[in-house]
C-alpha positions, 0 to 999 in steps of 0.5 A: 497528489496522493502518495501510495505506500505499498505494504510488503505483502504486495509484489514490488512489481505493483509499485512499478505498475502504479507508477506507470499509470502516473501515480506517486507509489513506493514499496516499503522495501524501497525505504529499507522496511522489508520485514518491518512489523506493521506498527512501524510501517503504519507509523512510517506511513503516517509520519511521511504522509503516505496512503497505505495499500495493503492486503492486511486487515490488521491495518484497518484496526489501527486506522480506525483507532488512530485516524491520523494516517492520510488514507488506507486502501485494503485490497480484497482480491483473490488470488493475490497475484499481480496477474489478477490485481493489476488488470482487475483493480489497479487499472481503475487508478488510471 
């Protein structure tokens, strides 16, 4: 099963929501990585086999250069709120 690691630019509620759909999902803050820079989050996800979920386009440049991360999901939802993200995008995971 795909493991989803949510970047710190998503609400911690989003990890809970994804778990409620039956997915393995963690927020970076659950690993004590809140406030950690992008490079460290990327390396952590890569080392631990997580697909990274983020709004941050900077990760796409890293991913295209490295291609060793299991996966990258770039979210393009506006406004970036759980009220919009959960029903419009993430329910498609279920």
